[in-house]
N, C-alpha and C positions, 0 to 999 in steps of 0.2 A: 602357361604361368607366364609369361612374357606379354600375354593380354593383358592377366591384371594385376601388373606391374604396372606398362604401358596405363592403365585406368586409375590405377591409386600414384602415382606423379602427377598423372592430368587433373587429378581429386586433389592433391593438397596443394599442386599449382594452385589454382584455383581457392580455395581458402587462405592461401597467405597474400593472394593479390587483394579477396575483398576484406583481407584483415587488416591488409597496409590501406588500401581506400576507406572502411572505416575509421581507422586510425586517426588516419589525417586530416577528414566533414571533421571527426570529433576532436583535434586537434587546434585547427580554425575557431570552431564554434567558445573554444578555449580563451583562445586567445580573445576572441570579437569577446567573452565574458568580460575581458581580464581589461580591456580597453575601456568599455561602459565603463564598468567600477573603479578606473579611475578618473574619469570624466566624474560621475556619480562622487568622489570623493573630492574634489578638486568644487565641486557646488556646493557642496556640506559646506567644503570651509568658505566662500564664500558669503554662505549664508549668515553661516557663526560668524562671522567679522561686519557685517552688515547687525545682525542683528544688535552685537553686542555692542557695538557706536550709539546704534537707533536707542537703547536700552536704557544706558547708561542716565543720560536727559529726564527719561521720563521716570523711569527709578528718585530722582534728584523732584524733578514737578511732584515728587506722589510724595515725598516727604517733607520736602517745604508745605505741605496742602496737610501733613496730616500734625506736623508741625502749631500750624495756624489753629487747626479747630481743636488739638489741645491748649491750647492758649485760651476760645474762647470758653471750650467748654471749663476752666479753670475760672475765667473772670466770673460764668456765670454760675459757677460752688458757690465762691466769696459771695456774689450778689444775693443766692439764694441766702447763703449763712446769713448773712445781716439784714435779708429779713425774717428769718426766722428769731435769729434775739433779739431787734424791734415785739415783734407778732410775742416773743417770750416776758418782754418788759409789762407791752401791754395788758396782756394776761392777770400776768404778776402785782400791778397796780391797780385793774379791774376790780382782782380776787383782795385787796385789803377795801377798798372803796365800799364792795359788798359786803367785803365782812361788819367792817365799822360801819355801814347802814342798817346791818339787821341787828348787830352789837345794840344800836341805839333805837333803832324800831320794840326792839325787847323789850330795853331799860326805859322808854314813853309805855309799854304796853306793861308793864309790869309798875310803874307811878301810878296810871289812869287806875287799874286793880284794888290797888291800896289804898289811891283819893274815895273809890266808890263803895271800896269795901266800908271803909269808916261809914 
């Protein structure tokens, strides 16, 4: 009975040592992981600061460019409106002239018909 008790003690001692070594190794890797995550967080903080400082002037330039494009579009729209109204006036005058011309031609033909009919 003592021999089995000694074998059991040796087995449990080996299991305790192996478990302790595994816990120490896993703990070491966990510490290394935490150190790497801390360095990563610092790098991300630096990157976000750099992006923030570089992005503000870029966004300001984009905003100014969009405002300039908006002004160009407004000026073009006003110019197109002016051209459209000028063309509308020309078409209206052309209609009046052609209406008068056609009316005069019809009156002329009616007069000629009356003259030749006699």
